[in-house]
Backbone atoms as SQL, in Angstrom:
CREATE TABLE atoms (id INTEGER PRIMARY KEY, chain TEXT, resi INTEGER, resn TEXT, atom TEXT, x REAL, y REAL, z REAL);
INSERT INTO atoms VALUES
  (1, 'A', 1, 'UNK', 'N', 11.179, -13.366, -15.731),
  (2, 'A', 1, 'UNK', 'CA', 11.368, -14.452, -14.804),
  (3, 'A', 1, 'UNK', 'C', 12.354, -15.429, -15.421),
  (4, 'A', 2, 'UNK', 'N', 13.321, -15.857, -14.643),
  (5, 'A', 2, 'UNK', 'CA', 14.359, -16.770, -15.094),
  (6, 'A', 2, 'UNK', 'C', 13.835, -18.205, -15.097),
  (7, 'A', 3, 'UNK', 'N', 14.157, -18.951, -16.138),
  (8, 'A', 3, 'UNK', 'CA', 13.793, -20.369, -16.212),
  (9, 'A', 3, 'UNK', 'C', 15.087, -21.161, -16.261),
  (10, 'A', 4, 'UNK', 'N', 15.281, -22.044, -15.314),
  (11, 'A', 4, 'UNK', 'CA', 16.458, -22.904, -15.238),
  (12, 'A', 4, 'UNK', 'C', 16.334, -23.989, -16.297),
  (13, 'A', 5, 'UNK', 'N', 17.337, -24.185, -17.170),
  (14, 'A', 5, 'UNK', 'CA', 17.224, -25.194, -18.221),
  (15, 'A', 5, 'UNK', 'C', 17.126, -26.616, -17.681),
  (16, 'A', 6, 'UNK', 'N', 17.634, -26.858, -16.478),
  (17, 'A', 6, 'UNK', 'CA', 17.555, -28.197, -15.894),
  (18, 'A', 6, 'UNK', 'C', 16.195, -28.423, -15.245),
  (19, 'A', 7, 'UNK', 'N', 15.684, -27.383, -14.628),
  (20, 'A', 7, 'UNK', 'CA', 14.365, -27.425, -13.994),
  (21, 'A', 7, 'UNK', 'C', 13.459, -26.511, -14.787),
  (22, 'A', 8, 'UNK', 'N', 12.578, -27.032, -15.631),
  (23, 'A', 8, 'UNK', 'CA', 11.833, -26.179, -16.551),
  (24, 'A', 8, 'UNK', 'C', 10.819, -25.232, -15.921),
  (25, 'A', 9, 'UNK', 'N', 10.378, -25.461, -14.686),
  (26, 'A', 9, 'UNK', 'CA', 9.398, -24.543, -14.106),
  (27, 'A', 9, 'UNK', 'C', 10.092, -23.239, -13.725),
  (28, 'A', 10, 'UNK', 'N', 9.380, -22.131, -13.801),
  (29, 'A', 10, 'UNK', 'CA', 9.971, -20.827, -13.481),
  (30, 'A', 10, 'UNK', 'C', 10.406, -20.764, -12.022),
  (31, 'A', 11, 'UNK', 'N', 11.490, -20.083, -11.763),
  (32, 'A', 11, 'UNK', 'CA', 11.943, -19.832, -10.406),
  (33, 'A', 11, 'UNK', 'C', 11.261, -18.555, -9.942),
  (34, 'A', 12, 'UNK', 'N', 10.572, -18.596, -8.799),
  (35, 'A', 12, 'UNK', 'CA', 9.808, -17.422, -8.365),
  (36, 'A', 12, 'UNK', 'C', 10.706, -16.233, -8.066),
  (37, 'A', 13, 'UNK', 'N', 10.191, -15.054, -8.406),
  (38, 'A', 13, 'UNK', 'CA', 10.869, -13.817, -8.051),
  (39, 'A', 13, 'UNK', 'C', 10.734, -13.607, -6.546),
  (40, 'A', 14, 'UNK', 'N', 11.577, -12.753, -5.990),
  (41, 'A', 14, 'UNK', 'CA', 11.519, -12.446, -4.561),
  (42, 'A', 14, 'UNK', 'C', 10.138, -11.934, -4.175),
  (43, 'A', 15, 'UNK', 'N', 9.539, -11.112, -5.025),
  (44, 'A', 15, 'UNK', 'CA', 8.211, -10.568, -4.727),
  (45, 'A', 15, 'UNK', 'C', 7.158, -11.659, -4.690),
  (46, 'A', 16, 'UNK', 'N', 7.271, -12.648, -5.571),
  (47, 'A', 16, 'UNK', 'CA', 6.309, -13.750, -5.545),
  (48, 'A', 16, 'UNK', 'C', 6.442, -14.530, -4.242),
  (49, 'A', 17, 'UNK', 'N', 7.674, -14.708, -3.801),
  (50, 'A', 17, 'UNK', 'CA', 7.879, -15.379, -2.509),
  (51, 'A', 17, 'UNK', 'C', 7.280, -14.536, -1.393),
  (52, 'A', 18, 'UNK', 'N', 7.394, -13.203, -1.490),
  (53, 'A', 18, 'UNK', 'CA', 6.805, -12.320, -0.486),
  (54, 'A', 18, 'UNK', 'C', 5.289, -12.492, -0.460),
  (55, 'A', 19, 'UNK', 'N', 4.671, -12.597, -1.631),
  (56, 'A', 19, 'UNK', 'CA', 3.230, -12.804, -1.700),
  (57, 'A', 19, 'UNK', 'C', 2.800, -14.082, -1.006),
  (58, 'A', 20, 'UNK', 'N', 3.553, -15.132, -1.204),
  (59, 'A', 20, 'UNK', 'CA', 3.235, -16.403, -0.536),
  (60, 'A', 20, 'UNK', 'C', 3.419, -16.273, 0.969),
  (61, 'A', 21, 'UNK', 'N', 4.435, -15.522, 1.394),
  (62, 'A', 21, 'UNK', 'CA', 4.652, -15.312, 2.827),
  (63, 'A', 21, 'UNK', 'C', 3.500, -14.516, 3.431),
  (64, 'A', 22, 'UNK', 'N', 2.999, -13.531, 2.694),
  (65, 'A', 22, 'UNK', 'CA', 1.869, -12.736, 3.165),
  (66, 'A', 22, 'UNK', 'C', 0.635, -13.627, 3.304),
  (67, 'A', 23, 'UNK', 'N', 0.357, -14.441, 2.292),
  (68, 'A', 23, 'UNK', 'CA', -0.808, -15.335, 2.341),
  (69, 'A', 23, 'UNK', 'C', -0.682, -16.311, 3.510),
  (70, 'A', 24, 'UNK', 'N', 0.516, -16.827, 3.743),
  (71, 'A', 24, 'UNK', 'CA', 0.728, -17.740, 4.870),
  (72, 'A', 24, 'UNK', 'C', 0.516, -17.031, 6.204),
  (73, 'A', 25, 'UNK', 'N', 0.966, -15.772, 6.303),
  (74, 'A', 25, 'UNK', 'CA', 0.780, -15.010, 7.534),
  (75, 'A', 25, 'UNK', 'C', -0.702, -14.770, 7.816),
  (76, 'A', 26, 'UNK', 'N', -1.475, -14.503, 6.764),
  (77, 'A', 26, 'UNK', 'CA', -2.921, -14.324, 6.942),
  (78, 'A', 26, 'UNK', 'C', -3.572, -15.635, 7.369),
  (79, 'A', 27, 'UNK', 'N', -3.158, -16.731, 6.756),
  (80, 'A', 27, 'UNK', 'CA', -3.692, -18.045, 7.145),
  (81, 'A', 27, 'UNK', 'C', -3.355, -18.346, 8.601),
  (82, 'A', 28, 'UNK', 'N', -2.146, -17.961, 9.019),
  (83, 'A', 28, 'UNK', 'CA', -1.748, -18.169, 10.411),
  (84, 'A', 28, 'UNK', 'C', -2.650, -17.385, 11.356),
  (85, 'A', 29, 'UNK', 'N', -3.027, -16.166, 10.949),
  (86, 'A', 29, 'UNK', 'CA', -3.919, -15.345, 11.777),
  (87, 'A', 29, 'UNK', 'C', -5.250, -16.033, 12.033),
  (88, 'A', 30, 'UNK', 'N', -5.731, -16.805, 11.051),
  (89, 'A', 30, 'UNK', 'CA', -7.053, -17.438, 11.175),
  (90, 'A', 30, 'UNK', 'C', -6.953, -18.925, 11.510),
  (91, 'A', 31, 'UNK', 'N', -5.782, -19.362, 11.900),
  (92, 'A', 31, 'UNK', 'CA', -5.616, -20.760, 12.290),
  (93, 'A', 31, 'UNK', 'C', -5.660, -21.729, 11.123),
  (94, 'A', 32, 'UNK', 'N', -5.414, -21.240, 9.914),
  (95, 'A', 32, 'UNK', 'CA', -5.364, -22.117, 8.741),
  (96, 'A', 32, 'UNK', 'C', -6.708, -22.643, 8.272),
  (97, 'A', 33, 'UNK', 'N', -7.796, -22.049, 8.734),
  (98, 'A', 33, 'UNK', 'CA', -9.118, -22.594, 8.400),
  (99, 'A', 33, 'UNK', 'C', -9.717, -22.032, 7.119),
  (100, 'A', 34, 'UNK', 'N', -9.127, -20.957, 6.590),
  (101, 'A', 34, 'UNK', 'CA', -9.714, -20.298, 5.425),
  (102, 'A', 34, 'UNK', 'C', -9.256, -20.964, 4.132),
  (103, 'A', 35, 'UNK', 'N', -10.124, -20.915, 3.152),
  (104, 'A', 35, 'UNK', 'CA', -9.809, -21.375, 1.802),
  (105, 'A', 35, 'UNK', 'C', -9.225, -20.189, 1.036),
  (106, 'A', 36, 'UNK', 'N', -8.036, -20.352, 0.481),
  (107, 'A', 36, 'UNK', 'CA', -7.410, -19.292, -0.301),
  (108, 'A', 36, 'UNK', 'C', -8.008, -19.309, -1.696),
  (109, 'A', 37, 'UNK', 'N', -8.765, -18.254, -2.028),
  (110, 'A', 37, 'UNK', 'CA', -9.414, -18.178, -3.341),
  (111, 'A', 37, 'UNK', 'C', -8.561, -17.481, -4.382),
  (112, 'A', 38, 'UNK', 'N', -7.878, -16.414, -3.973),
  (113, 'A', 38, 'UNK', 'CA', -7.097, -15.642, -4.936),
  (114, 'A', 38, 'UNK', 'C', -5.995, -14.893, -4.218),
  (115, 'A', 39, 'UNK', 'N', -4.928, -14.651, -4.973),
  (116, 'A', 39, 'UNK', 'CA', -3.807, -13.887, -4.461),
  (117, 'A', 39, 'UNK', 'C', -3.267, -13.069, -5.630),
  (118, 'A', 40, 'UNK', 'N', -3.212, -11.752, -5.453),
  (119, 'A', 40, 'UNK', 'CA', -2.749, -10.863, -6.517),
  (120, 'A', 40, 'UNK', 'C', -1.705, -9.927, -5.943),
  (121, 'A', 41, 'UNK', 'N', -0.786, -9.520, -6.790),
  (122, 'A', 41, 'UNK', 'CA', 0.286, -8.633, -6.356),
  (123, 'A', 41, 'UNK', 'C', 0.528, -7.552, -7.402),
  (124, 'A', 42, 'UNK', 'N', 0.662, -6.311, -6.933),
  (125, 'A', 42, 'UNK', 'CA', 0.971, -5.194, -7.820),
  (126, 'A', 42, 'UNK', 'C', 2.170, -4.452, -7.246),
  (127, 'A', 43, 'UNK', 'N', 3.171, -4.217, -8.073),
  (128, 'A', 43, 'UNK', 'CA', 4.359, -3.497, -7.623),
  (129, 'A', 43, 'UNK', 'C', 3.960, -2.113, -7.126),
  (130, 'A', 44, 'UNK', 'N', 4.675, -1.628, -6.129),
  (131, 'A', 44, 'UNK', 'CA', 4.419, -0.324, -5.542),
  (132, 'A', 44, 'UNK', 'C', 5.755, 0.322, -5.218),
  (133, 'A', 45, 'UNK', 'N', 5.871, 1.612, -5.428),
  (134, 'A', 45, 'UNK', 'CA', 7.098, 2.321, -5.078),
  (135, 'A', 45, 'UNK', 'C', 6.792, 3.787, -4.806),
  (136, 'A', 46, 'UNK', 'N', 7.578, 4.372, -3.921),
  (137, 'A', 46, 'UNK', 'CA', 7.544, 5.811, -3.673),
  (138, 'A', 46, 'UNK', 'C', 8.969, 6.310, -3.883),
  (139, 'A', 47, 'UNK', 'N', 9.223, 7.544, -3.538),
  (140, 'A', 47, 'UNK', 'CA', 10.568, 8.091, -3.706),
  (141, 'A', 47, 'UNK', 'C', 11.589, 7.384, -2.817),
  (142, 'A', 48, 'UNK', 'N', 11.128, 6.846, -1.686),
  (143, 'A', 48, 'UNK', 'CA', 12.064, 6.232, -0.740),
  (144, 'A', 48, 'UNK', 'C', 11.843, 4.756, -0.463),
  (145, 'A', 49, 'UNK', 'N', 10.691, 4.205, -0.838),
  (146, 'A', 49, 'UNK', 'CA', 10.379, 2.817, -0.517),
  (147, 'A', 49, 'UNK', 'C', 9.928, 2.058, -1.753),
  (148, 'A', 50, 'UNK', 'N', 10.120, 0.745, -1.721),
  (149, 'A', 50, 'UNK', 'CA', 9.577, -0.109, -2.775),
  (150, 'A', 50, 'UNK', 'C', 8.947, -1.331, -2.117),
  (151, 'A', 51, 'UNK', 'N', 8.043, -1.924, -2.832),
  (152, 'A', 51, 'UNK', 'CA', 7.361, -3.099, -2.312),
  (153, 'A', 51, 'UNK', 'C', 6.242, -3.488, -3.246),
  (154, 'A', 52, 'UNK', 'N', 5.142, -3.968, -2.652),
  (155, 'A', 52, 'UNK', 'CA', 4.004, -4.404, -3.462),
  (156, 'A', 52, 'UNK', 'C', 2.726, -4.337, -2.645),
  (157, 'A', 53, 'UNK', 'N', 1.624, -4.161, -3.367),
  (158, 'A', 53, 'UNK', 'CA', 0.293, -4.295, -2.761),
  (159, 'A', 53, 'UNK', 'C', -0.163, -5.729, -3.016),
  (160, 'A', 54, 'UNK', 'N', -0.504, -6.415, -1.945),
  (161, 'A', 54, 'UNK', 'CA', -0.944, -7.799, -2.035),
  (162, 'A', 54, 'UNK', 'C', -2.426, -7.858, -1.709),
  (163, 'A', 55, 'UNK', 'N', -3.202, -8.425, -2.607),
  (164, 'A', 55, 'UNK', 'CA', -4.628, -8.626, -2.372),
  (165, 'A', 55, 'UNK', 'C', -4.862, -10.122, -2.244),
  (166, 'A', 56, 'UNK', 'N', -5.435, -10.514, -1.107),
  (167, 'A', 56, 'UNK', 'CA', -5.665, -11.922, -0.806),
  (168, 'A', 56, 'UNK', 'C', -7.144, -12.103, -0.499),
  (169, 'A', 57, 'UNK', 'N', -7.757, -13.082, -1.148),
  (170, 'A', 57, 'UNK', 'CA', -9.166, -13.379, -0.914),
  (171, 'A', 57, 'UNK', 'C', -9.281, -14.728, -0.221),
  (172, 'A', 58, 'UNK', 'N', -9.943, -14.709, 0.937),
  (173, 'A', 58, 'UNK', 'CA', -10.118, -15.903, 1.755),
  (174, 'A', 58, 'UNK', 'C', -11.602, -16.209, 1.906),
  (175, 'A', 59, 'UNK', 'N', -11.944, -17.486, 1.927),
  (176, 'A', 59, 'UNK', 'CA', -13.341, -17.884, 2.141),
  (177, 'A', 59, 'UNK', 'C', -13.420, -18.733, 3.411),
  (178, 'A', 60, 'UNK', 'N', -14.431, -18.438, 4.206),
  (179, 'A', 60, 'UNK', 'CA', -14.667, -19.128, 5.471),
  (180, 'A', 60, 'UNK', 'C', -16.004, -19.859, 5.386),
  (181, 'A', 61, 'UNK', 'N', -16.034, -21.119, 5.797),
  (182, 'A', 61, 'UNK', 'CA', -17.240, -21.952, 5.713),
  (183, 'A', 61, 'UNK', 'C', -17.721, -22.313, 7.116),
  (184, 'A', 62, 'UNK', 'N', -19.005, -22.164, 7.355),
  (185, 'A', 62, 'UNK', 'CA', -19.591, -22.582, 8.619),
  (186, 'A', 62, 'UNK', 'C', -19.633, -21.464, 9.651),
  (187, 'A', 63, 'UNK', 'N', -20.488, -21.644, 10.636),
  (188, 'A', 63, 'UNK', 'CA', -20.711, -20.628, 11.669),
  (189, 'A', 63, 'UNK', 'C', -19.447, -20.298, 12.435),
  (190, 'A', 64, 'UNK', 'N', -18.735, -21.323, 12.918),
  (191, 'A', 64, 'UNK', 'CA', -17.525, -21.074, 13.701),
  (192, 'A', 64, 'UNK', 'C', -16.462, -20.360, 12.880),
  (193, 'A', 65, 'UNK', 'N', -16.274, -20.793, 11.636),
  (194, 'A', 65, 'UNK', 'CA', -15.271, -20.161, 10.785),
  (195, 'A', 65, 'UNK', 'C', -15.647, -18.718, 10.442),
  (196, 'A', 66, 'UNK', 'N', -16.936, -18.455, 10.283),
  (197, 'A', 66, 'UNK', 'CA', -17.382, -17.082, 10.013),
  (198, 'A', 66, 'UNK', 'C', -17.149, -16.187, 11.232),
  (199, 'A', 67, 'UNK', 'N', -17.269, -16.752, 12.432),
  (200, 'A', 67, 'UNK', 'CA', -16.939, -15.992, 13.633),
  (201, 'A', 67, 'UNK', 'C', -15.449, -15.678, 13.667),
  (202, 'A', 68, 'UNK', 'N', -14.628, -16.621, 13.245),
  (203, 'A', 68, 'UNK', 'CA', -13.193, -16.379, 13.129),
  (204, 'A', 68, 'UNK', 'C', -12.934, -15.273, 12.115),
  (205, 'A', 69, 'UNK', 'N', -13.670, -15.286, 11.002),
  (206, 'A', 69, 'UNK', 'CA', -13.529, -14.236, 9.979),
  (207, 'A', 69, 'UNK', 'C', -13.858, -12.868, 10.558),
  (208, 'A', 70, 'UNK', 'N', -14.899, -12.798, 11.382),
  (209, 'A', 70, 'UNK', 'CA', -15.250, -11.522, 12.022),
  (210, 'A', 70, 'UNK', 'C', -14.102, -11.010, 12.890),
  (211, 'A', 71, 'UNK', 'N', -13.465, -11.908, 13.653),
  (212, 'A', 71, 'UNK', 'CA', -12.328, -11.510, 14.493),
  (213, 'A', 71, 'UNK', 'C', -11.141, -11.085, 13.627),
  (214, 'A', 72, 'UNK', 'N', -10.926, -11.790, 12.516),
  (215, 'A', 72, 'UNK', 'CA', -9.862, -11.454, 11.576),
  (216, 'A', 72, 'UNK', 'C', -10.069, -10.045, 11.008),
  (217, 'A', 73, 'UNK', 'N', -11.294, -9.745, 10.590),
  (218, 'A', 73, 'UNK', 'CA', -11.624, -8.436, 10.028),
  (219, 'A', 73, 'UNK', 'C', -11.318, -7.326, 11.038),
  (220, 'A', 74, 'UNK', 'N', -11.660, -7.566, 12.277),
  (221, 'A', 74, 'UNK', 'CA', -11.430, -6.566, 13.324),
  (222, 'A', 74, 'UNK', 'C', -9.941, -6.400, 13.634),
  (223, 'A', 75, 'UNK', 'N', -9.186, -7.498, 13.638),
  (224, 'A', 75, 'UNK', 'CA', -7.782, -7.468, 14.053),
  (225, 'A', 75, 'UNK', 'C', -6.815, -7.036, 12.951),
  (226, 'A', 76, 'UNK', 'N', -7.155, -7.260, 11.703),
  (227, 'A', 76, 'UNK', 'CA', -6.205, -7.065, 10.608),
  (228, 'A', 76, 'UNK', 'C', -5.536, -5.686, 10.576),
  (229, 'A', 77, 'UNK', 'N', -6.267, -4.580, 10.674),
  (230, 'A', 77, 'UNK', 'CA', -5.606, -3.267, 10.525),
  (231, 'A', 77, 'UNK', 'C', -4.500, -2.993, 11.558),
  (232, 'A', 78, 'UNK', 'N', -4.585, -3.579, 12.733),
  (233, 'A', 78, 'UNK', 'CA', -3.609, -3.323, 13.797),
  (234, 'A', 78, 'UNK', 'C', -2.652, -4.490, 14.025),
  (235, 'A', 79, 'UNK', 'N', -2.783, -5.546, 13.256),
  (236, 'A', 79, 'UNK', 'CA', -1.961, -6.748, 13.468),
  (237, 'A', 79, 'UNK', 'C', -0.488, -6.462, 13.185),
  (238, 'A', 80, 'UNK', 'N', 0.391, -6.950, 14.052),
  (239, 'A', 80, 'UNK', 'CA', 1.838, -6.824, 13.862),
  (240, 'A', 80, 'UNK', 'C', 2.331, -8.101, 13.179),
  (241, 'A', 81, 'UNK', 'N', 2.732, -7.989, 11.927),
  (242, 'A', 81, 'UNK', 'CA', 3.209, -9.131, 11.161),
  (243, 'A', 81, 'UNK', 'C', 4.695, -9.351, 11.411),
  (244, 'A', 82, 'UNK', 'N', 5.103, -10.601, 11.489),
  (245, 'A', 82, 'UNK', 'CA', 6.514, -10.975, 11.630),
  (246, 'A', 82, 'UNK', 'C', 6.969, -11.567, 10.305),
  (247, 'A', 83, 'UNK', 'N', 7.417, -10.698, 9.404),
  (248, 'A', 83, 'UNK', 'CA', 7.886, -11.115, 8.085),
  (249, 'A', 83, 'UNK', 'C', 9.292, -10.543, 7.892),
  (250, 'A', 84, 'UNK', 'N', 10.325, -11.312, 8.252),
  (251, 'A', 84, 'UNK', 'CA', 11.689, -10.793, 8.137),
  (252, 'A', 84, 'UNK', 'C', 11.980, -10.239, 6.739),
  (253, 'A', 85, 'UNK', 'N', 12.566, -9.039, 6.710),
  (254, 'A', 85, 'UNK', 'CA', 12.906, -8.390, 5.452),
  (255, 'A', 85, 'UNK', 'C', 11.767, -7.612, 4.829),
  (256, 'A', 86, 'UNK', 'N', 10.583, -7.725, 5.432),
  (257, 'A', 86, 'UNK', 'CA', 9.399, -7.038, 4.908),
  (258, 'A', 86, 'UNK', 'C', 8.730, -6.256, 6.036),
  (259, 'A', 87, 'UNK', 'N', 8.078, -5.178, 5.672),
  (260, 'A', 87, 'UNK', 'CA', 7.332, -4.367, 6.622),
  (261, 'A', 87, 'UNK', 'C', 5.925, -4.160, 6.076),
  (262, 'A', 88, 'UNK', 'N', 4.925, -4.566, 6.834),
  (263, 'A', 88, 'UNK', 'CA', 3.541, -4.334, 6.428),
  (264, 'A', 88, 'UNK', 'C', 3.182, -2.916, 6.861),
  (265, 'A', 89, 'UNK', 'N', 3.117, -2.015, 5.889),
  (266, 'A', 89, 'UNK', 'CA', 2.851, -0.605, 6.160),
  (267, 'A', 89, 'UNK', 'C', 1.369, -0.315, 6.320),
  (268, 'A', 90, 'UNK', 'N', 0.526, -1.116, 5.688),
  (269, 'A', 90, 'UNK', 'CA', -0.917, -0.908, 5.757),
  (270, 'A', 90, 'UNK', 'C', -1.601, -2.236, 5.493),
  (271, 'A', 91, 'UNK', 'N', -2.642, -2.519, 6.258),
  (272, 'A', 91, 'UNK', 'CA', -3.429, -3.737, 6.060),
  (273, 'A', 91, 'UNK', 'C', -4.885, -3.390, 6.311),
  (274, 'A', 92, 'UNK', 'N', -5.731, -3.738, 5.354),
  (275, 'A', 92, 'UNK', 'CA', -7.148, -3.428, 5.499),
  (276, 'A', 92, 'UNK', 'C', -8.003, -4.437, 4.747),
  (277, 'A', 93, 'UNK', 'N', -9.233, -4.504, 5.174),
  (278, 'A', 93, 'UNK', 'CA', -10.212, -5.354, 4.494),
  (279, 'A', 93, 'UNK', 'C', -10.870, -4.501, 3.426),
  (280, 'A', 94, 'UNK', 'N', -10.870, -4.984, 2.191),
  (281, 'A', 94, 'UNK', 'CA', -11.444, -4.261, 1.050),
  (282, 'A', 94, 'UNK', 'C', -12.896, -4.640, 0.792),
  (283, 'A', 95, 'UNK', 'N', -13.231, -5.911, 1.018),
  (284, 'A', 95, 'UNK', 'CA', -14.598, -6.353, 0.724),
  (285, 'A', 95, 'UNK', 'C', -14.932, -7.579, 1.568),
  (286, 'A', 96, 'UNK', 'N', -16.203, -7.679, 1.916),
  (287, 'A', 96, 'UNK', 'CA', -16.713, -8.832, 2.649),
  (288, 'A', 96, 'UNK', 'C', -18.057, -9.205, 2.043),
  (289, 'A', 97, 'UNK', 'N', -18.229, -10.485, 1.737),
  (290, 'A', 97, 'UNK', 'CA', -19.539, -10.973, 1.297),
  (291, 'A', 97, 'UNK', 'C', -19.929, -12.117, 2.213),
  (292, 'A', 98, 'UNK', 'N', -21.223, -12.209, 2.460),
  (293, 'A', 98, 'UNK', 'CA', -21.748, -13.242, 3.345),
  (294, 'A', 98, 'UNK', 'C', -22.949, -13.896, 2.684),
  (295, 'A', 99, 'UNK', 'N', -22.909, -15.201, 2.592),
  (296, 'A', 99, 'UNK', 'CA', -24.039, -15.978, 2.074),
  (297, 'A', 99, 'UNK', 'C', -24.485, -16.930, 3.168),
  (298, 'A', 100, 'UNK', 'N', -25.792, -17.063, 3.335),
  (299, 'A', 100, 'UNK', 'CA', -26.298, -17.919, 4.414),
  (300, 'A', 100, 'UNK', 'C', -26.846, -19.260, 3.935),
  (301, 'A', 101, 'UNK', 'N', -27.058, -19.411, 2.636),
  (302, 'A', 101, 'UNK', 'CA', -27.602, -20.667, 2.133),
  (303, 'A', 101, 'UNK', 'C', -26.647, -21.317, 1.153),
  (304, 'A', 102, 'UNK', 'N', -26.408, -22.578, 1.185),
  (305, 'A', 102, 'UNK', 'CA', -27.024, -23.579, 2.050),
  (306, 'A', 102, 'UNK', 'C', -26.488, -23.556, 3.476),
  (307, 'A', 103, 'UNK', 'N', -25.370, -22.907, 3.707),
  (308, 'A', 103, 'UNK', 'CA', -24.808, -22.730, 5.047),
  (309, 'A', 103, 'UNK', 'C', -24.004, -21.452, 5.042),
  (310, 'A', 104, 'UNK', 'N', -23.638, -20.963, 6.224),
  (311, 'A', 104, 'UNK', 'CA', -22.919, -19.697, 6.278),
  (312, 'A', 104, 'UNK', 'C', -21.557, -19.776, 5.573),
  (313, 'A', 105, 'UNK', 'N', -21.316, -18.811, 4.691),
  (314, 'A', 105, 'UNK', 'CA', -20.042, -18.685, 3.979),
  (315, 'A', 105, 'UNK', 'C', -19.704, -17.203, 3.923),
  (316, 'A', 106, 'UNK', 'N', -18.482, -16.868, 4.327),
  (317, 'A', 106, 'UNK', 'CA', -18.026, -15.485, 4.293),
  (318, 'A', 106, 'UNK', 'C', -16.763, -15.410, 3.442),
  (319, 'A', 107, 'UNK', 'N', -16.731, -14.454, 2.538),
  (320, 'A', 107, 'UNK', 'CA', -15.556, -14.220, 1.702),
  (321, 'A', 107, 'UNK', 'C', -14.992, -12.857, 2.072),
  (322, 'A', 108, 'UNK', 'N', -13.692, -12.830, 2.354),
  (323, 'A', 108, 'UNK', 'CA', -13.016, -11.614, 2.794),
  (324, 'A', 108, 'UNK', 'C', -11.863, -11.316, 1.850),
  (325, 'A', 109, 'UNK', 'N', -11.848, -10.096, 1.319),
  (326, 'A', 109, 'UNK', 'CA', -10.734, -9.642, 0.489),
  (327, 'A', 109, 'UNK', 'C', -9.918, -8.648, 1.300),
  (328, 'A', 110, 'UNK', 'N', -8.651, -8.981, 1.532),
  (329, 'A', 110, 'UNK', 'CA', -7.748, -8.128, 2.296),
  (330, 'A', 110, 'UNK', 'C', -6.660, -7.579, 1.385),
  (331, 'A', 111, 'UNK', 'N', -6.252, -6.342, 1.648),
  (332, 'A', 111, 'UNK', 'CA', -5.156, -5.744, 0.880),
  (333, 'A', 111, 'UNK', 'C', -4.096, -5.254, 1.847),
  (334, 'A', 112, 'UNK', 'N', -2.848, -5.626, 1.558),
  (335, 'A', 112, 'UNK', 'CA', -1.727, -5.239, 2.384),
  (336, 'A', 112, 'UNK', 'C', -0.671, -4.545, 1.541),
  (337, 'A', 113, 'UNK', 'N', -0.173, -3.431, 2.032),
  (338, 'A', 113, 'UNK', 'CA', 0.956, -2.763, 1.414),
  (339, 'A', 113, 'UNK', 'C', 2.196, -3.261, 2.149),
  (340, 'A', 114, 'UNK', 'N', 3.047, -3.981, 1.422),
  (341, 'A', 114, 'UNK', 'CA', 4.223, -4.600, 2.011),
  (342, 'A', 114, 'UNK', 'C', 5.465, -3.963, 1.415),
  (343, 'A', 115, 'UNK', 'N', 6.304, -3.401, 2.275),
  (344, 'A', 115, 'UNK', 'CA', 7.522, -2.720, 1.839),
  (345, 'A', 115, 'UNK', 'C', 8.742, -3.608, 2.068),
  (346, 'A', 116, 'UNK', 'N', 9.707, -3.497, 1.175),
  (347, 'A', 116, 'UNK', 'CA', 10.982, -4.193, 1.342),
  (348, 'A', 116, 'UNK', 'C', 11.821, -3.401, 2.339),
  (349, 'A', 117, 'UNK', 'N', 12.429, -4.084, 3.291),
  (350, 'A', 117, 'UNK', 'CA', 13.226, -3.404, 4.301),
  (351, 'A', 117, 'UNK', 'C', 14.669, -3.153, 3.866),
  (352, 'A', 118, 'UNK', 'N', 15.064, -3.618, 2.714),
  (353, 'A', 118, 'UNK', 'CA', 16.457, -3.422, 2.275),
  (354, 'A', 118, 'UNK', 'C', 16.693, -2.067, 1.671);
């Protein structure tokens, strides 16, 4: 990762920007109500494509938000993402946990295979 001597913080790689775009797209799907707990990215490549697997963990609080999470879980595999320069080849829910005390809380881990269109 390149560090600009004038601006000491690292400049994000294109893939890191893609990860943030993926997380934002998921938040958009749920109306921005989910708490982003974790975001992980692993490079992926085949003979003809390159990209990354993005794992995003979201937490939903309260009855209404958990109902939104249920709709998100159902819609994710078929959702058409609008991410210019990227193609979501696969999207699935990897894990779901639900706690009812002290109030309803649902944690959803989603994994997306995102390919570069270039």
